[in-house]
N, C-alpha and C positions, 0 to 999 in steps of 0.2 A: 733372146727371151721370147720374141714374137715369131720365131721361125719354125716352131714346132707346136703341135696342139697342146693346149693347156692340160695339165694332169687332172685326173679325177678329183672332185672337190674333197672327198674324204682323204685322199692321199695328200692333197695340199694342206689340209688341217693337221694331219699327222706330222708332216714335214715341218710345218710352221711351229707347232708345239715343241717338237724335238729341238729345233734350232733355238727357240726361245729359252728352253731349259739349258742348253749347252752354253748359250751366251751368258746367262746368269751364273752358271757354274764357274766359267772362266773369270767373270767379273769378281765373284766372291774370292777366288784365289788371288787375283791381281790386286784387289783393294788393299791387301797387306803391304804392297809395295808403294802405295801412294803416301807421300809424306804427310804428316800430321798438319791439318789446317788447309790442305789443298783439295780436299774432296767436299763438295757441297751437295747434299741430297735435298731434293725438293719434292713436295707432293704435287702430282699432276693437277689435281683439282685446284690447288693454289695458283698454278700457272694459268689455268683456264679462267679462273674467277677473279684473280687479283694480280695480273701480270705486272702492272706498273709498280705496285708495292713490293712484289717479290724482287723485281730488278733493282729497285732502290735499296732493298736490304742487301743484295749482292754487292752493289757499289759501296755501301757503308761497311760491310763485313771485310772487304778487301781494300778498304781505304782508297778507293778509286776517286780521284778528285774531279773527274769530268762529268759528274751527274748534272750540274747546271747546263752543260752543253748538250748532253745526251737526252735529257728529260723530254724536251719538246718533240724531237723526231721520234722518240720511242712512243710517246702518247699519240702522235699522228699515225704511226704504224698500227698501233693497237686500235685506234678508231676506225682505220680503214679495214682492218681484219675482222671487225665486228660483223661485217656484212657477209663474211664467209659462212657457207652452210656445207658441212660435210655430207657426203652421200652415205647413207647407212649401208652397212654390209648385210646382205641377206644371203645366208647359206641355205643350200638345199637341206631338207629335213635330216637325211642320213649324215651329212657333214656336221650339222648342228648337234646331233646326238653324239657323234664321235668327239667333237670338241668338248662337250659337257663331261663325257666319260674321262677324257684325258686330263681335264682340269681338276677333276675330283679325286685324282690319284694322290 
């Protein structure tokens, strides 16, 4: 990955969007094979804003009895992760325009 020059940012955007679309296409076909009750879909915003509550719902939904043991370490991990700051991605203008065009298709 690091042994060759990085591709042009516009090409990176095109390849990333194509891979994302392919991934979701395959997932939509594969979800038909997932047994009833074994697929749990979550909103990303819920994970970010209410992770402990979401995890508790998962434990409850699947009748996992270990929530009392897991709750403390999970909350400690969430508290530690609160300090994390993601670095914003800043695309060159041409790449940003390409991304917007591809997402609006």
